[in-house]
C-alpha positions as CSV (number, residue, x, y, z in Angstrom):
1,M,44.1,171.9,105.4
2,P,41.3,169.9,103.7
3,K,41.5,168.9,100.1
4,M,39.9,171.2,97.6
5,K,36.9,170.0,95.7
6,T,36.9,169.9,91.9
7,N,33.9,171.5,90.2
8,R,32.7,168.5,88.2
9,G,30.9,170.5,85.6
10,A,34.1,172.4,84.8
11,A,36.2,169.2,84.8
12,K,34.0,167.9,82.0
13,R,34.3,171.1,79.9
14,F,38.1,171.8,80.2
15,K,41.3,169.8,79.7
16,L,44.9,170.6,79.9
17,S,47.3,170.7,76.9
18,A,50.8,169.3,77.0
19,S,52.2,172.8,77.6
20,G,49.8,173.4,80.5
21,K,47.3,175.6,78.7
22,I,43.6,175.1,79.3
23,I,41.6,173.9,76.3
24,R,37.9,174.5,75.9
25,S,35.4,173.4,73.2
26,K,33.6,176.0,71.1
27,A,29.9,177.0,71.5
28,F,27.1,177.1,68.8
29,S,27.7,173.6,67.4
30,S,24.9,171.5,69.0
31,H,21.7,172.4,67.0
32,I,20.3,174.6,64.2
33,L,23.2,173.5,62.0
34,T,21.4,173.8,58.7
35,K,22.0,177.5,58.3
36,K,25.7,177.2,59.3
37,S,28.2,176.6,56.6
38,T,30.3,173.5,56.4
39,K,33.5,175.5,57.0
40,R,32.0,177.1,60.1
41,K,30.8,173.8,61.5
42,R,34.3,172.2,60.8
43,N,36.0,175.1,62.7
44,L,33.6,174.7,65.6
45,R,34.8,171.1,66.1
46,K,38.3,172.2,67.1
47,G,39.2,173.0,70.7
48,T,40.6,176.4,71.5
49,E,42.6,178.0,74.3
50,V,40.9,179.6,77.3
51,D,41.5,183.4,77.3
52,A,44.1,184.7,79.8
53,T,41.5,186.7,81.6
54,N,39.5,183.6,82.5
55,C,42.4,181.2,83.2
56,K,42.7,182.1,86.9
57,V,39.0,181.3,87.5
58,V,39.1,178.0,85.6
59,R,42.2,176.9,87.5
60,R,40.4,177.5,90.8
61,L,37.5,175.3,89.6
62,I,39.8,172.5,88.5
63,P,42.7,172.5,91.0
64,Y,43.9,168.9,90.3
65,L,43.6,168.8,86.5
């Protein structure tokens, strides 16, 4: 059986937490920041867990992470 290839785009977007959960960064934080409140921008900086419905797909993209 050949080795599986990691999707490089997905590898840059996701990382694994210590407990094995997949962490992603939040969207809407790159531009048009003037109309967004400081609190909203601060909360967008934090990573968040990938939803359970998407975990299976993400794990298939990054098998060795």
